[in-house]
N, C-alpha and C positions, 0 to 999 in steps of 0.2 A: 546844376552848378554841383561841382565834384568837390572831395575834400583836397584833392592836389592843387596847390598855387602853381599857376601858369604863369611864365614870364617869357617875353619879347624884349632882347635890348638890339639898341641900332649900332652903327660903327662907334667905336670908343671916341673919336673925334667929334662925334655929334653929343654923345652922353645920354641919349633917351633912354629911358626904360619904364616898361609898364607890368606891372602883374597883378593876378586876380587868381580868385576861385573859379571865376565864371571865363571860360573860354571865349566865349562870344564877346564878352567886354573886351578882353585882352585884343582880340582880333580887331575888333571896330574903332579901338583907339588907336591901335598901331598903323591900321591902314589909314586913319586921317592923319597922322603924323606925317607917314610917307608922303601923301599927296600934300600937306600943307607945307612942309619943311623941306623936301626933296624933288616934287614934282614928279612921284612916281604913283603909278597905279597899280599897286601891289594886290595880288590874288589871295585868297584864302589859302592855296595851297604853299604859295611863297612865304606867307606869314608862318603857315604851321609848320614848314620847313625851319624856320628860324626860332619855333617855340620850344622852351624846355620846361621841364618840372623846378620850380624853386624849392 
């Protein structure tokens, strides 16, 4: 776990946001959201590209 807060936001029309100090947790939650809400199989590389420090 790092001190930096990591954040992934979905499309503004969707409104989904996840943030945590644990990068793996952010990736896991965002991947689950992408699959369940958008029927997408997002890769770690795609999700890390969307990740920002909060």
